C-alpha positions as CSV (number, residue, x, y, z in Angstrom):
1,M,201.2,204.2,294.2
2,T,199.1,202.1,292.1
3,A,196.7,199.3,292.5
4,E,199.5,196.8,292.5
5,D,201.1,198.5,295.9
6,H,197.8,197.8,297.3
7,P,196.8,193.7,296.8
8,I,193.9,192.2,298.4
9,L,194.9,191.4,301.9
10,A,191.9,189.5,303.3
11,P,192.1,187.5,306.8
12,W,191.3,184.1,305.2
13,T,194.7,184.1,303.4
14,Q,196.2,183.1,306.5
15,D,194.3,180.3,306.6
16,L,194.9,179.2,302.6
17,I,198.8,179.6,303.1
18,R,198.5,177.1,306.8
19,S,196.3,175.2,305.0
20,T,198.8,175.2,301.9
21,G,201.7,174.4,304.8
22,Y,204.5,177.3,305.2
23,P,207.3,175.8,303.1
24,E,209.8,173.7,305.0
25,F,212.9,175.3,303.8
26,A,211.5,178.7,304.5
27,R,211.0,178.1,307.7
28,R,213.9,176.9,308.3
29,A,216.0,179.6,307.1
30,Q,213.4,182.1,308.5
31,V,212.3,183.4,304.8
32,E,209.4,185.7,305.1
33,G,207.5,187.7,303.1
34,L,204.9,189.3,301.1
35,V,203.7,187.1,297.9
36,R,201.8,189.8,295.5
37,L,200.1,187.8,292.8
38,N,197.8,189.2,290.5
39,V,194.8,186.7,289.3
40,R,193.3,186.2,286.0
41,V,190.3,184.3,287.4
42,N,188.3,182.1,284.4
43,P,184.3,181.6,284.2
44,S,184.2,178.7,286.0
45,G,186.0,180.0,288.6
46,R,189.4,178.7,289.0
47,A,193.0,181.0,288.6
48,D,193.4,180.9,284.7
49,S,197.4,182.7,284.8
50,L,198.6,184.2,287.9
51,S,201.9,186.5,287.5
52,V,204.0,188.3,290.6
53,L,203.7,191.8,291.2
54,H,206.4,193.2,292.4
55,P,209.1,193.1,294.4
56,T,209.2,189.6,295.0
57,P,210.4,187.6,297.8
58,H,212.0,184.4,297.9
59,P,211.3,182.5,295.1
60,I,210.1,179.5,297.1
61,L,207.5,182.0,298.7
62,V,206.2,182.5,295.1
63,D,206.2,179.3,294.2
64,A,204.0,178.0,297.1
65,A,202.0,181.0,296.8
66,K,201.0,180.1,293.2
67,E,200.2,176.4,294.6
68,A,198.0,178.0,296.9
69,V,195.4,180.0,295.0
70,Q,195.8,177.5,291.8
71,K,193.6,175.4,294.5
72,M,191.1,177.6,295.7
73,R,187.7,178.0,293.9
74,F,186.8,182.4,293.6
75,A,183.0,183.6,292.6
76,P,182.9,184.0,288.7
77,G,183.2,187.6,287.5
78,P,181.2,189.2,285.8
79,V,182.9,188.8,282.6
80,D,184.8,186.4,280.3
81,T,187.7,186.5,282.6
82,T,188.0,188.9,285.9
83,H,192.0,189.7,287.1
84,I,191.9,190.2,290.7
85,R,195.6,190.9,293.1
86,I,196.1,188.7,296.0
87,G,198.9,189.3,298.9
88,L,199.6,185.8,301.1
89,N,201.9,187.2,303.5
90,F,204.6,184.5,304.4
91,S,204.9,185.1,308.2
92,L,206.9,182.5,311.0
93,Y,205.4,185.1,314.0
94,P,201.4,185.7,313.0
95,P,200.4,188.8,314.5
96,P,198.0,187.4,318.4
97,I,194.3,187.6,317.8
98,A,192.9,190.5,319.4
99,G,191.5,189.6,323.3
100,K,193.8,186.6,323.5
101,E,196.5,186.6,325.8
């Protein structure tokens, strides 16, 4: 396995999807999937470029993930550019929160 197989799946990625909105077409068609992105962050903390890591789910989820990440502000890296991998899991049925019934 490579590093590409293990993108960051931080809890805040679900908040990012909620704030951007689940694509309506994908919701109606019950399309789900994990979008893995390689993000180049510039010194100002913005995503300079995005590339999709394989395998890719439905293109509409890829577009939604790219849109969400481009709106984000990252901590600037120690060099001119920093590369990070992010995974956004688009799921219509999120897992229950521990301790909540």
